[in-house]
C-alpha positions in Angstrom: -119.5 33.5 -62.6 -119.5 34.6 -58.9 -116.6 36.3 -57.3 -115.8 36.1 -53.5 -113.6 38.7 -51.9 -112.1 37.5 -48.6 -110.9 40.4 -46.3 -109.3 39.5 -42.9 -110.0 42.3 -40.4 -108.2 43.1 -37.1 -108.9 46.5 -35.5 -109.9 48.0 -38.8 -112.6 50.3 -37.5 -111.1 53.4 -38.9 -110.9 52.1 -42.5 -114.0 50.0 -43.0 -116.1 52.8 -44.5 -113.3 53.6 -47.0 -113.0 49.9 -47.8 -116.8 49.6 -48.4 -116.8 52.7 -50.6 -113.9 51.3 -52.8 -115.3 47.8 -53.1 -118.8 49.0 -54.0 -117.2 51.3 -56.6 -115.0 48.7 -58.3 -116.7 45.3 -57.9 -120.1 46.2 -59.6 -118.2 47.6 -62.6 -116.8 44.1 -63.2 -120.2 43.0 -64.3 -120.2 39.8 -62.2 -122.2 38.6 -59.2 -120.0 39.1 -56.1 -119.9 38.6 -52.3 -117.5 40.2 -49.8 -116.6 38.1 -46.8 -115.2 40.1 -44.0 -113.5 38.0 -41.3 -113.1 39.7 -37.9 -110.1 38.2 -36.2 -111.0 39.0 -32.6 -110.8 42.8 -32.9 -110.8 44.8 -29.7 -112.1 48.1 -31.2 -115.4 48.8 -33.0 -114.7 46.6 -36.0 -117.4 43.9 -35.3 -120.3 46.4 -34.8 -119.4 48.0 -38.1 -119.4 44.7 -39.8 -122.8 44.0 -38.5 -124.0 47.3 -39.8 -122.5 46.6 -43.3 -124.1 43.2 -43.5 -127.5 44.7 -42.6 -127.1 47.6 -45.0 -125.8 45.5 -48.0 -126.6 41.8 -48.4 -123.5 41.4 -50.7 -121.3 42.0 -47.6 -121.1 39.1 -45.1 -119.0 38.6 -42.1 -117.6 35.9 -39.8 -116.5 36.8 -36.3 -113.9 34.5 -34.8 -114.1 33.8 -31.1 -110.7 35.4 -30.4 -107.6 36.6 -32.2 -106.3 33.5 -34.0 -104.0 35.4 -36.5 -104.2 36.4 -40.1 -103.5 32.9 -41.4 -106.6 31.5 -39.5 -108.7 34.4 -40.7 -107.8 33.8 -44.3 -108.5 30.1 -43.9 -111.9 30.8 -42.4 -112.8 33.1 -45.3 -111.6 30.6 -48.0 -113.6 27.8 -46.3 -116.8 29.8 -46.4 -116.4 31.6 -49.8 -118.8 30.3 -52.4 -117.5 32.1 -55.5 -116.0 30.5 -58.6 -113.1 32.8 -58.1 -111.9 33.9 -54.7 -109.8 37.0 -54.0 -107.8 37.7 -50.9 -107.0 41.3 -49.9 -106.2 43.4 -46.8 -108.7 45.8 -45.3 -106.3 48.7 -45.2 -106.5 49.4 -48.9 -102.8 48.8 -49.4 -104.1 46.2 -51.9 -105.7 48.4 -54.6 -109.3 47.0 -55.3 -109.0 48.4 -58.9 -106.6 45.6 -59.7 -109.2 42.9 -59.1 -110.7 43.4 -62.6 -107.4 42.6 -64.3 -106.7 39.7 -62.0 -110.1 38.1 -62.6 -109.7 38.5 -66.4 -106.4 36.6 -66.2 -108.0 33.8 -64.1 -110.7 33.5 -66.8 -108.0 32.8 -69.4 -107.0 29.7 -67.5 -104.7 30.7 -64.7 -105.4 29.2 -61.3 -103.5 31.9 -59.3 -103.1 35.5 -60.2 -100.7 37.3 -57.8 -100.3 41.0 -57.3 -96.7 41.8 -56.5 -95.9 45.2 -55.0 -92.8 47.2 -55.7 -90.9 48.4 -52.7 -90.6 52.0 -53.7 -91.1 54.3 -50.7 -90.1 51.7 -48.1 -87.3 52.5 -45.7 -83.9 51.4 -47.2 -83.1 49.2 -44.2 -86.4 47.3 -44.5 -85.9 47.0 -48.2 -82.4 45.6 -47.7 -83.5 43.1 -45.0 -86.4 41.9 -47.2 -84.1 41.3 -50.1 -81.6 39.4 -48.0 -84.4 37.3 -46.4 -85.9 36.2 -49.6 -82.5 35.4 -51.1 -81.6 33.3 -48.1 -84.9 31.6 -47.7 -85.1 30.5 -51.3 -81.8 28.7 -50.8 -83.1 26.6 -48.0 -86.8 25.9 -48.5 -88.4 23.5 -51.0 -90.6 26.1 -52.7 -89.9 29.5 -54.2 -91.0 32.8 -52.6 -91.0 36.0 -54.5 -90.0 39.3 -52.9 -92.9 41.7 -52.8 -95.6 38.9 -53.1 -98.0 38.7 -50.3 -101.6 37.4 -49.8 -103.2 39.7 -52.4 -104.3 37.3 -55.2 -107.2 35.8 -57.0 -107.6 32.0 -56.9 -109.7 29.6 -59.0 -112.1 27.2 -57.2 -109.6 24.4 -58.0 -106.8 26.3 -56.2 -109.0 27.1 -53.2 -109.9 23.4 -52.9 -106.2 22.5 -53.1 -105.4 24.9 -50.2 -108.3 23.5 -48.1 -107.1 20.0 -48.7 -103.9 20.8 -46.8 -104.8 19.9 -43.2 -101.6 21.0 -41.5 -101.9 23.1 -38.3 -98.8 25.2 -38.8 -99.7 27.2 -41.9 -97.4 29.5 -43.7 -99.6 30.7 -46.5 -96.9 32.2 -48.7 -95.3 28.8 -48.9 -98.6 27.0 -49.3 -99.6 29.2 -52.2 -96.4 28.4 -53.9 -96.5 24.7 -53.0 -99.9 23.9 -54.7 -98.5 25.2 -58.0 -100.9 25.4 -60.9 -100.6 28.0 -63.6 -99.7 31.3 -62.1 -99.6 34.9 -63.4 -98.0 37.9 -61.7 -98.9 41.6 -62.1 -96.9 44.4 -60.5 -98.3 47.4 -58.7 -96.9 50.4 -56.9 -96.5 50.3 -53.1 -99.5 52.0 -51.5 -99.3 53.8 -48.2 -101.7 52.6 -45.5 -104.6 54.9 -45.3 -106.0 54.3 -41.8 -104.7 52.9 -38.5 -101.4 51.3 -37.8 -99.9 48.0 -38.9 -100.0 45.2 -36.3 -96.8 43.8 -37.6 -94.0 44.5 -35.1 -90.3 43.5 -35.7 -90.8 40.5 -33.3 -93.8 39.3 -35.3 -91.9 39.7 -38.6 -89.0 37.8 -37.2 -91.2 35.0 -36.0 -93.0 34.9 -39.3 -89.6 34.6 -41.1 -88.6 31.7 -38.9 -92.0 30.0 -39.7 -91.1 30.3 -43.3 -87.7 28.6 -42.8 -88.9 25.6 -40.8 -92.3 25.1 -42.4 -91.0 23.8 -45.8 -87.8 22.0 -45.1 -85.7 20.1 -42.6 -82.4 21.6 -43.7 -81.7 23.2 -40.3 -81.6 19.7 -38.8 -79.3 18.6 -41.6 -77.0 21.6 -40.9 -76.9 20.4 -37.3 -75.6 17.0 -38.5 -73.0 18.6 -40.8 -71.8 21.1 -38.2 -71.8 18.4 -35.5 -69.6 16.2 -37.7 -67.3 19.1 -38.4 -66.9 20.0 -34.7 -66.3 16.4 -33.9 -63.5 16.1 -36.5 -61.9 19.3 -35.3 -62.1 18.0 -31.7 -60.4 14.8 -32.6 -57.7 16.7 -34.5 -57.2 19.0 -31.6 -57.0 16.0 -29.2 -54.4 14.3 -31.3 -52.4 17.6 -31.4 -52.6 17.9 -27.6 -51.4 14.3 -27.1 -48.5 14.7 -29.6 -47.5 18.0 -28.0 -47.6 16.5 -24.5 -45.4 13.6 -25.6 -42.8 15.9 -27.2 -42.8 18.8 -24.8 -44.5 17.6 -21.7 -47.8 18.8 -20.2 -48.5 22.5 -20.3 -50.7 23.2 -17.3 -52.0 26.7 -18.4 -54.6 26.2 -21.2 -57.4 28.2 -19.4 -58.2 30.3 -22.5 -58.4 27.3 -24.7 -60.6 25.4 -22.3 -63.1 28.3 -21.8 -63.3 29.0 -25.5 -64.0 25.3 -26.2 -66.7 25.1 -23.5 -68.4 28.3 -24.6 -68.4 27.5 -28.3 -69.6 23.9 -27.8 -72.2 25.0 -25.2 -73.5 27.7 -27.6 -73.8 25.2 -30.4 -75.6 22.7 -28.2 -78.2 25.3 -27.1 -78.6 26.6 -30.7 -79.4 23.1 -32.1 -81.5 22.2 -29.1 -83.6 25.2 -30.1 -83.8 24.1 -33.7 -84.8 20.6 -32.7 -87.3 22.0 -30.2 -88.9 24.1 -32.9 -89.6 21.0 -35.0 -90.7 19.0 -32.0 -93.1 21.8 -31.0 -94.6 21.8 -34.4 -95.1 18.0 -34.2 -96.8 18.6 -30.8 -99.3 21.1 -32.2 -100.0 18.9 -35.3 -100.6 15.9 -33.0 -103.2 17.7 -30.9 -105.3 18.4 -34.1 -107.0 21.5 -32.6 -109.1 23.6 -35.0 -107.4 26.5 -36.7 -110.2 28.9 -35.5 -113.6 29.0 -33.8 -116.5 31.1 -35.1 -118.7 32.9 -32.6 -121.1 34.6 -35.0 -121.8 35.3 -38.6 -124.3 37.0 -41.0 -125.0 36.3 -44.6 -123.1 33.0 -44.8 -125.9 30.6 -44.0 -125.8 28.2 -41.0 -122.2 28.5 -39.9 -120.4 25.7 -37.9 -118.1 26.6 -35.1 -115.0 25.4 -37.0 -113.9 23.9 -40.3 -112.4 20.4 -41.0 -109.5 20.3 -43.5 -107.8 17.6 -45.3 -107.6 15.7 -48.6 -111.3 14.5 -48.4 -112.7 18.0 -48.4 -115.6 18.2 -50.9 -116.2 21.2 -53.2 -117.6 23.6 -50.7 -116.1 23.4 -47.3 -119.0 25.1 -45.5 -121.4 22.4 -46.9 -119.1 19.7 -45.7 -119.0 21.1 -42.2 -122.8 21.3 -42.0 -122.9 17.6 -42.7 -120.0 16.6 -40.4 -120.5 18.8 -37.4 -123.5 18.1 -35.1 -125.4 21.2 -34.1 -124.1 23.9 -36.5 -123.7 27.4 -35.2 -126.8 29.4 -35.8 -126.4 32.4 -38.1 -126.7 35.8 -36.3 -129.5 38.1 -37.3 -127.9 41.5 -38.0 -128.9 44.1 -35.5 
């Protein structure tokens, strides 16, 4: 059995040596053949030169360098598409995902599970963030078509069948937490204590977290559009009722000219609702626009240790067993592997 460990990297220069030390300590102890696939997502620091050095020093460590920053979703997808192991693990480079858990997770996959998920506790987090996270997951699980678990991220081990299922999903707008849940299969969960980031700073700002949360809501359901229909019907009914009341009142008591406050409130409320639901509709239309263009999820500019590497990776239901082999057959003039310096 061969184990592939996919590690997306973005500006991880300060922590790569610690990551290498931990992985070379824990992975050989598992007694399996392994590869570590480090995916540089357009880092602006010294991450890529360090990845070149690691690949030259240790043939078990390979890397892909994307042509620019495409985001963590694209980096994970690139790693999954080029991983050759029977089991594929996904973990972060900052060691907040403890490598020592991989042995337990792989053992569970061997017993028949297709996904083994590591769920972190939220001990040590700021109370406000913990509360917001709990409220978000409670809300999102009421509106989307799959179930998301609080504390579950990308740290998991997948069987080859689960990896192929993910690669068969060709959508451009990818929300991996939802996709992991959507493919189903037998799943096990193990808990671990929250680990403080050892090096560097998180690239997740409040704005990015907010946008990620919105992605989760609109990626797996059309209920916001249904809410627009229901609320529009309610507002229309209230408007008709108010119009009837105004007519009856005018017949009984004559026309009351003032009404400025009522008019302004009505205009502002209805105008706000229109803008809100135009935004909701625009979000879905924008996603259709990106899906229709069919641009690749990422582009690779160089690699080492992964064999001849194409510039991109086609996805969809027809994906054969190993995505990289399929690309080599389908893409004319594959990208030449870089010789480590």
